[in-house]
C-alpha positions as CSV (number, residue, x, y, z in Angstrom):
1,X,0.0,0.0,0.0
2,X,1.1,3.5,-0.7
3,X,1.6,6.2,1.9
4,X,-1.5,8.1,3.1
5,X,-2.1,11.5,1.6
6,X,-4.3,14.1,3.2
7,X,-6.6,16.8,2.0
8,X,-8.9,19.1,3.9
9,X,-11.5,20.3,1.3
10,X,-14.4,17.9,0.8
11,X,-15.6,17.2,-2.7
12,X,-19.1,16.0,-3.7
13,X,-18.0,12.4,-4.0
14,X,-17.0,12.3,-0.4
15,X,-20.6,12.3,0.7
16,X,-21.1,8.8,-0.7
17,X,-17.8,7.5,0.6
18,X,-18.4,8.8,4.1
19,X,-21.9,7.5,4.1
20,X,-20.5,4.0,3.2
21,X,-17.8,4.2,5.8
22,X,-20.2,5.2,8.6
23,X,-22.8,2.6,7.6
24,X,-20.4,-0.3,7.3
25,X,-18.6,0.6,10.5
26,X,-21.4,-0.8,12.6
27,X,-21.0,2.0,15.1
28,X,-23.4,4.7,13.8
29,X,-27.2,4.6,13.6
30,X,-29.0,5.9,10.6
31,X,-29.6,9.4,12.2
32,X,-25.9,9.6,13.0
33,X,-24.9,8.6,9.5
34,X,-27.1,11.4,8.1
35,X,-25.5,13.9,10.4
36,X,-22.0,12.8,9.3
37,X,-22.9,13.4,5.7
38,X,-24.8,16.6,6.4
39,X,-21.6,18.2,7.8
40,X,-19.9,17.6,4.5
41,X,-22.8,19.1,2.7
42,X,-22.7,22.2,5.0
43,X,-19.0,22.6,4.3
44,X,-19.5,22.3,0.5
45,X,-22.3,24.9,0.7
46,X,-20.9,27.4,3.2
47,X,-17.2,26.9,3.0
48,X,-14.9,27.3,6.0
49,X,-17.3,29.8,7.6
50,X,-19.5,26.8,8.7
51,X,-16.8,25.9,11.2
52,X,-16.4,22.3,10.2
53,X,-13.0,21.2,9.1
54,X,-12.0,17.8,7.6
55,X,-9.1,15.6,7.0
56,X,-9.5,12.9,4.4
57,X,-6.9,10.2,4.4
58,X,-6.4,8.7,0.9
59,X,-4.4,5.8,-0.5
60,X,-4.3,5.2,-4.2
61,X,-6.7,8.1,-4.7
62,X,-9.4,6.5,-2.6
63,X,-10.6,7.8,0.8
64,X,-9.8,5.3,3.5
65,X,-10.9,7.4,6.5
66,X,-11.7,10.9,7.6
67,X,-12.1,13.2,10.5
68,X,-14.4,16.2,11.1
69,X,-13.4,18.8,13.7
70,X,-13.9,22.4,14.7
71,X,-13.2,25.1,17.2
72,X,-15.6,25.2,20.1
73,X,-17.5,28.5,19.9
74,X,-16.9,30.7,23.0
75,X,-13.6,29.0,23.9
76,X,-10.1,30.4,23.4
77,X,-8.4,27.4,22.0
78,X,-10.5,24.2,22.5
79,X,-11.6,22.0,19.6
80,X,-14.1,19.2,19.2
81,X,-13.3,16.1,17.2
82,X,-16.8,15.3,15.9
83,X,-16.0,12.3,13.7
84,X,-13.2,9.9,13.1
85,X,-13.9,6.9,11.0
86,X,-11.9,4.4,8.9
87,X,-13.1,1.9,6.4
88,X,-13.9,-1.3,8.4
89,X,-11.7,-3.5,6.3
90,X,-8.7,-1.3,7.2
91,X,-9.1,-1.2,11.0
92,X,-6.1,-2.2,13.0
93,X,-3.6,-1.1,10.2
94,X,-2.6,2.2,11.8
95,X,-4.7,4.4,9.5
96,X,-6.9,5.7,12.4
97,X,-3.9,6.6,14.5
98,X,-2.2,8.3,11.6
99,X,-5.4,10.2,10.8
100,X,-5.8,11.2,14.4
101,X,-2.2,12.5,14.7
102,X,-2.5,14.4,11.4
103,X,-5.8,16.0,12.6
104,X,-4.2,16.9,16.0
105,X,-1.3,18.6,14.1
106,X,-3.8,20.6,12.0
107,X,-5.7,21.6,15.2
108,X,-2.4,22.8,16.8
109,X,-1.5,24.8,13.6
110,X,-4.9,26.5,14.0
111,X,-4.0,27.5,17.6
112,X,-5.8,24.7,19.4
113,X,-4.6,23.6,22.8
114,X,-7.2,21.0,23.7
115,X,-9.2,18.4,21.8
116,X,-12.5,17.0,23.1
117,X,-14.0,13.7,21.9
118,X,-17.3,12.2,23.1
119,X,-18.3,8.6,22.8
120,X,-20.7,6.1,24.3
121,X,-20.1,4.0,27.4
122,X,-21.7,0.9,25.8
123,X,-19.8,-2.3,25.1
124,X,-19.9,-1.6,21.4
125,X,-17.7,1.5,21.9
126,X,-15.1,-0.3,24.2
127,X,-12.5,-0.4,21.3
128,X,-13.2,3.2,20.6
129,X,-12.5,4.2,24.2
130,X,-9.4,2.0,24.2
131,X,-8.2,3.8,21.0
132,X,-8.6,7.2,22.6
133,X,-6.7,6.2,25.7
134,X,-3.9,4.6,23.7
135,X,-3.5,7.9,21.8
136,X,-3.1,10.2,24.8
137,X,-6.7,11.1,25.7
138,X,-8.0,10.8,29.2
139,X,-11.6,10.7,30.5
140,X,-12.5,14.2,31.6
141,X,-16.2,13.6,32.4
142,X,-19.0,11.0,32.2
143,X,-22.6,12.1,31.9
144,X,-25.0,9.3,33.1
145,X,-27.8,8.1,30.9
146,X,-27.0,10.8,28.3
147,X,-27.8,8.9,25.1
148,X,-30.3,6.5,26.7
149,X,-30.8,4.8,30.0
150,X,-27.5,3.0,30.7
151,X,-25.7,4.7,27.9
152,X,-23.4,7.4,29.3
153,X,-21.6,10.1,27.4
154,X,-17.9,9.7,27.9
155,X,-16.0,12.9,27.3
156,X,-12.3,12.5,26.6
157,X,-9.7,15.3,26.2
158,X,-6.1,15.6,25.1
159,X,-4.1,18.7,26.1
160,X,-1.2,20.0,23.9
161,X,1.5,22.0,25.6
């Protein structure tokens, strides 16, 4: 496999690719999948002023994974990582980690000092939580029954010095 290449600006064809990645991942329900695609549509329509930024990881001219992030309004230098997803067939090959590091570097270039990521406390998301911890994130807060009874919101943060 060739090295990963990155681009920020989404193109129309990314909507279909991202929809496929989100659907096939097994982690996102239909509503979440629609939201993921709608953020690309918003960026295509409004440009950078929408506040959503992307990193698309490509190999051999095909998108293998992506992130969506943005500055948190009203904060000095905090960012949210809204989405990180990699094609399911490529999980465990380091693409997610490389994509995360690349995205963090982009956030730091924009003046970011903290990145927040939220995820579910359910068993399905155990590998996700492990991934965040292994990449330097720590659990900052847990909101009980946030998504549903027994499904807590887990808020992770990474601080850059």
